[in-house]
N, C-alpha and C positions, 0 to 999 in steps of 0.2 A: 406202610411197608413192613414186612415181617422178616426182612433179610434177603439173602441171595442163595440160590441153589445152583448146583452144577448139573449139566445135562450133556451126555455124549462123552467122547474121548478123542484124544489127538486133535487133528485138524477140525473135527466136528464138535469140539468142546464148546459149550455155550454157558454163560453165567446169566441166570434169569432172576429178575426181581419184578415184583408187581407194585406199582405205585397207584394210589387212588388219585382222583382228579385234582384235589387240593395239593397233594404232594408234588405231582408232576408240574402243576402250574407254578408252585413256589420254586421248585428247582430250576425250571426253565427261565423264570423271571430273574432269579439271582444270577444264574450263569449269563444271561443276556446283559444284565447290568454290569457285571465284571468285564465282559467282552466290550461293551460300549466304552467303559472307562479306558481300557487298553487301546481301543481304536482312536479315541480322542488323543491319547498320548502320542500315538504314531502321527496323527494328523498335525499335531502341534510341534513336531520335530523341526528343528531349524534346517533350512536348505544348505546343502553342502555341495559346492561346485565340483570338487574332486570326486565325490561319490556319484554325481550325475555323469561325469565323464567316464568313470571306470565301471559303473554299474554296481559298485560295492555299496551296499546300504550303510547308512550312518544314522545314528540316533542322537538323543540328547547327551550332553556331557555332564549335566547336573541331575542329581536325584530329584524325584518328584516332591513337590511341597505337600501335596495331599497325603495324609497319613495312610490311607488304604493303598494308594499306588506305591508309596514308599515301602510298604510291607510286601507288596507283590513284586516290586522291582528294587530289591535292596542294593546297597553299595557293593561294588565288586572288590574293593580294597578299602578297609576302614582307616588305615594309618597314613595313606598317601592319597590326598584328594585329587592331585593331578593324574596319577596313574588310574585312580578309580574313574575319573572322567573319560580318559581315553578308552578304558575297557568298556565303560558304559556305552560310549558312542559306537564302538565296534560290535558289541554283543547284545545290547538291549533289543535291537530289531529282531534278532533271531529268537530271543527269549519271549518277546511278545507274540511272535508268529507261532511258536510252539504252544503258548497258552491259548491263542485264538483257535488253533487246530483242535486242541483238546476240547475246548468249549463247543466247537462246531460238531464234534462227534456226539457230545451229550445232547445238543439240540436236535440232531438228526435221529438219535436212537431213543430218546425219552418221549413216550407217547404224549402228545399235547393234552389229551383228555383223560390221561391216566390209563393204566393197563399194564401189559407185559412189556418189559424191556429185556430184550434178548441180545446179549453182547458176546462178541468174540473176545479172546484174551487181549488182543490189541485194543479193542474198544474199551474193555474194562480198565486197561492201563490209562487210557485217555480220560475216562470217568474219574479215576483216582486223582489224576493231575488237576482236573477241573474242580472236583470236590474240594481238594486242598486249597485251591485259589479262592473259592467261595467261602470256605471256613476262615481263611486268613482275613478276607475282606469283612465278613460279619464279625469275627472276633475283634478285629481292630476297631470297628465302628462301636462295638459294645464295651470295649476296654477289657476284654477277657485276659486274665493273667493266670499263671499256673497256681497261684495261691488263692485264687478266687473261690469262694464256696460254691458247691454244686447248685445249691438253691439260695440265691441271695434274698434278702428281705423283700417282700412283695412291693414295698413302696419305692424300691429302686427302679429307675427308668429302664435299665437293662433287663430286669426280671421278666417283663412281658415278652421280650424278643429272645431271651436266652434259650427258650425251648427250641427255637429254630436252629440255633447253633448246636444244641445237643442232638437234634434230629440229624443234622448234617454229619455230625461226628459218628452217630450210629450207622448211617448209610455207608460212610467211608470205611469204618472199621469192619462192618459186615462184609463189604466187598473185598477188603484186604484179606480177611480170613478165608473167604471162599476162593479168592484168586490164588492165595498161597497154597491151598490144597489142590489147585489145578495143575501144578507143575509135575 
């Protein structure tokens, strides 16, 4: 991918990027993995009788133990665990749904065999959200920190996979830059 370009104006504005087959496959795979983790979190939510009676969704009251999920679904309140649990139960289902919808847009608009991805502004916003989630997941898995060198020593385990993280950062940044000029 060489970045994103704008085409058209107003309601006909499109953001266009071209991904090769390997890039499209990688992106679709990572987005799918994050979506699967979030779906498993929803499926694992405890049953809530009041929620079933009222139709109001309810989620977990505890933060995920998995580091990646904990990064994607952070505590709602750090100083009061009871309040955080109540907020999590009330809001986590909506947060997961929004993340799932953004992922679905990427999976619908990213060509499976590579090629041209043509996005509306709204679809670009969904891509940005999904790219952010994937970057958080990959960064957490690799132990990426702000003070981590751009190119770690080749013998480090993360070095081989860090290029994927940097590529995701490039795709996201390029889309942000193109999106911001689309206003």
